[in-house]
N, C-alpha and C positions, 0 to 999 in steps of 0.2 A: 718187569716181568723177570722171572728166573726160567732160565731151561736146565733141564736136566735130562738124564741118561738114565736107562735100567737095561740091564742084559735080557735075554731071551727067559733066561730059565729064572732070574730076578723078579723079572714080570708076570709067572707062573706064579710064584709064591706071592704075590704082591694082591693077584686078585683074589687067591686064597685067602689071605687076610681079611680081605676088604668083605669079603663072603661072610666070614666067622662073626666081624662086627658091624657091619651095616646090612641096610636092607638095596642089593644091588639089582639094580636093572639095565639089561642091555639086549644088544641083536642076538638072537637064538632061531636055527633051524626049524622047520616045520614042513616037515616032506620037503618037498625042493624050493619054498619059498622061505623068508626070513619074518621074522617078527621082535617089536621089543617085546622082553618077557623076562622073567625071573631070573636070575643068577644062582646054580645053587654049588656050582663046582667050574673050576677053571673050564673044563674042556664045552660047558654050556654055551662059552663066549664066542663069536662067531664074528670078530673083527673084518675077514673077509666080504662078508655080505655086500651086494650091490645097492639093494634098497629093500625098505619092509615093507610089506602088505598094509599097515597103515601108520602115518606119521608118529612121534615121541607126543605129539599135543596128547595123546588118551589119555596122557598119567597125569595131566593137568585139568584135562577138559574131556573127561569118558563121553564115551558114546551115547549113555543113559546115565545120567545123573542125578543120584536124589538129592535134593538140596534142602527140602523142608519136613519136618513130621510135624502134622497138623492134629491138635485137639479140640474140638470145637472153637473157643477163640482163641486159644493159646498155641501157639506153635514152637519149634525145635529144631536148630541147623542141624541137620547130617552131615555136615563136614568136619571132619575130623582127620588132617593130613600127618600120616607118618614121615619122620626125616628118611630119603631116598637119593640114591647116587644114580646118576642116568649116565652108565659111559656107553662109549663108539656111537657119537650123533657125527654124522658127516656134516661138512660146514653148512650144505642147502640146508637140512632141516634146523639149525643153528639161528640160520636167517632167519627161517619160515620163524622158530620160537619168539625169534625178537619182534617179528611183526606183531603177533598175538599178544604178547606182553604190552606192547606199547597200545593196540585198540583194546582188550580189554581195565589196561590201566586210565584211559584219558576219559573225563568229563567225571560222572560214576563209577568208580572202579568195580569192577567185580570180584566181590572178595571170594566167591567159588570155586572161580579158576586160580586168584592169587594165591588161596591160601598153600594148595598142593604146589604152583609154583615155585615159591620162596622157600619151601623145605627143602627144593632139591637141589641135588651139586650135579652141574652139567659138564659129564668132560665128553670132547669131541675126540674124533680119532680121522685119520688119511683115508681115502675111499682106494680101498685096492683094489677093487671090482666095479668096473662102472656099468649100470643096465644099458641095454640096448636100447631105452627109448628113453635116456637124459639127456637135455642138453643144457646142464648147471654150466655150463663152461661159455656159454655164448648172450645168459638173461640176465640182468642186472649186476653187470660187471662191477658196476660203481658203488657198488652195497657190500659193505664188510660185513662178518658174521660178529657178534661184539658180545651177545648175552650168556656167553659161556662161562665156565669157570678155570678152565684149562683144556689141553689139546696135546691129544698121543699123536706121533707118526711113527709108525713102523720104520726103521731102515735095516739095514745092514746090522746082524747081531741083538737086533733089541731095538726101541723105543725111545727115542726123543718126547721129554714132557715138559710143552711149556705150565706153566705156573701164572695164570691172570691175577686170580682174588683168595683172598684167605682161606676160602672152603678148599680150594685143591690145593694151599701149600699144607692145610690138615693134615690130608692124607700121606703126605709125604713119611710121615711115622711107619705105614705102614708096608713100606718098602726098601730097599738096598738100593738109594738114588745117590745120583753123581752129579757135581758138575758137567753138565754136555761141553765137548771143544767146539771149536771154529769148525772143524770141518764135519763132525758130526749135527751141527749146525745147519750148516749148506746143505747138506745130503737131505736133510727133511724137509728146507725149503724148494731144493729142486724138486723132489717126491710131488709135494702140492703144489709146486707149478705146472706140472706136467699131465698131471691128470685133468687138468683143465683141456686138453688138447685133443684127449679120446672120447670124448663122446660122438655118437656115429650122427646124432641130428645139433642140428644148428639153425639159428635164428641168422638173418643177414644185413642186419641192421640195429642201431644203437638205441636205448632204451628209449631216450628224448623221438628220436625220430617215428618210430614206432608209435610212441604215446599219441604224437600227432596223427598220423598220417589212420590209425585204427579211429580214433576219437570223430574223425571227418568223414568214415566208411559208414555212417549210422545208416545208411537207406541205401548200403552196396547189396546187389544182388546174394550176393555171397551166405548170408546168414540163413534163409531160407532153404538155400539151393545144398549147402553142407548136413542142413535140422534135417534133410528131407528121412534119414536114418535114423534121428534119433530116437530113443524107447521110453526118455524123458525118465530114466529109473534113476537118475543124479546120482552114479556111481563114481562119476569123477569129483563131484562136490564130496563125498564120501571119505574120498581117499585123499583128499588134499590137506596139505599141510598147512596151506594156509586162510584156508576157510572155517568162518566161525560162527555161521548162523545156527540159532537151534532154534526149537517149539519146547513150551513150556503145557506140562498137563499135571493137572488136580486126578490122582488117581484115588479114590474113594471106596474105603472098608464098607463090607456087610451093614454096619454100625450106623453109616450115614451120618457120624458125628466125625469120624478118624478117617485119616489118610497121607499119603505122601504127594507133597510137588516136585516132579523131576521132569527136569529138562535133558532134550534126546536132538541128536545132530540133524539139521534139516540143512535142503540144497535148492537154488535155485533153480536146478532143470527140471524139477519135481511141477509137475503140473500143477498140485495146489499149492505150491510154497505162496504163490501171487495174489491169489483168491482173499479177500474182503468179503464181508458179511455186510450186507444192504438192509439188514432188516425184513423182519416179516417173510422170511423164507428165501429172500435175494442174495444170490451171489454175484459178483464181481472180479471176473480175474483180467490186469492190467497188464500181464503179458501170456496172451492166449495161445500163440502160435510156438510152438517149438522153434522157431527161426527165431523170436523176439526173446524167449530164454537165453538160446546160445548163443546169442550176440551179447546179450547179458552176462553171461558167465566171464567170455572173453574179455570184453569191456573194462571187469572188472578186474582181471589181472593185468590186463596189458595198460590200462589208463587211468580210469577213477581214484584209484588210492595210492597213483604214481609223487604228487603232491607231499601227501601226508608220510607215506612212507619210505620218501626220500630215492622209488625206484618202484618196480613193479613189482605187483603182489603174486609174485611168481618165480618160483628157485629153481625151475630145473628137471625134477627129481623125476618127471617122468611116468609117476603111481596112473596118471590120468588114463593117457594113451596106453597103456598096457591095461588098462579094468574095462576101456569101452569097449564093449559087446560088437558094436557096430564099427568101430574103427573110428569112430568123427572127432573125438575127445583133444587130439593132438593140437596146442596150441602153435607150434611151431610151423604144419600143415596151412591151419588157417591165416597166419598171420604173414607167415611169407607169398602167402597168393594175396594179401590184401596189399602187400608192400610193392608187387608187383603190378598190381591195377593201375 
């Protein structure tokens, strides 16, 4: 792995040249929040963001994605990816991308996701401001981000740029990079280590301890009690960077011969998510209560996928906590309560 350095003014020129030559996506301001959006000039790029409203998975797995156009008995794929650079992803979102990569690759690979994912160069960046509901410093600490191509760390005077893959190395042609010296590398390491201590929220136990205790709490009264105020809106699912459930619908045109098959994000907190047809108009909901759906969400994040992913299916971004109208979605609150029972 090569480690380079570019000064502040050189970095501005670097971003400007990327804009001219590539489709560049990164964190941009949206009123007083942030989103991943198109970068048209250096001033658009906000590497000082705390967290984005939606995770970067939306670039590979959009909230609504047309996947097939059909004409009678014939079909045509709607997936036509363009090469792009995703710049400025925080390490917790990189970990989430790693998880969705694994889940969409296993068994029958999901081309609709992988086509967009594989044509994307991912450049991470250090966290300059910590969101007040984040807890990335205490969740899944045994899991390291690995799916990115390069990583930028802002230090005094400029940026340290870690080159991990050939995709990132190719970008060096757009900037005046120099080899980073030992002092610059140590500064970058210090910056990235210190941010882990700045989260105001914290899980009090290890992933292994949480995994065991949460799994054994299936019959705890805490689920129904906490979910009393749940609106079953699914907002926590929608903003989660590791949720990957979707619904598929065929939209028919007026001729009733042509149309589009599309998939949309779905979530286990929504009341109809676990409904199944029994035929003749009958429906069975195997998670009928709000408490059972709430329990399922927390267990999916804290225990069910641990063996497959190497750690919890939660990266501590804090998005779910910040969007929950009734303020019950925070995994830190409920998990710490369970661990104290």
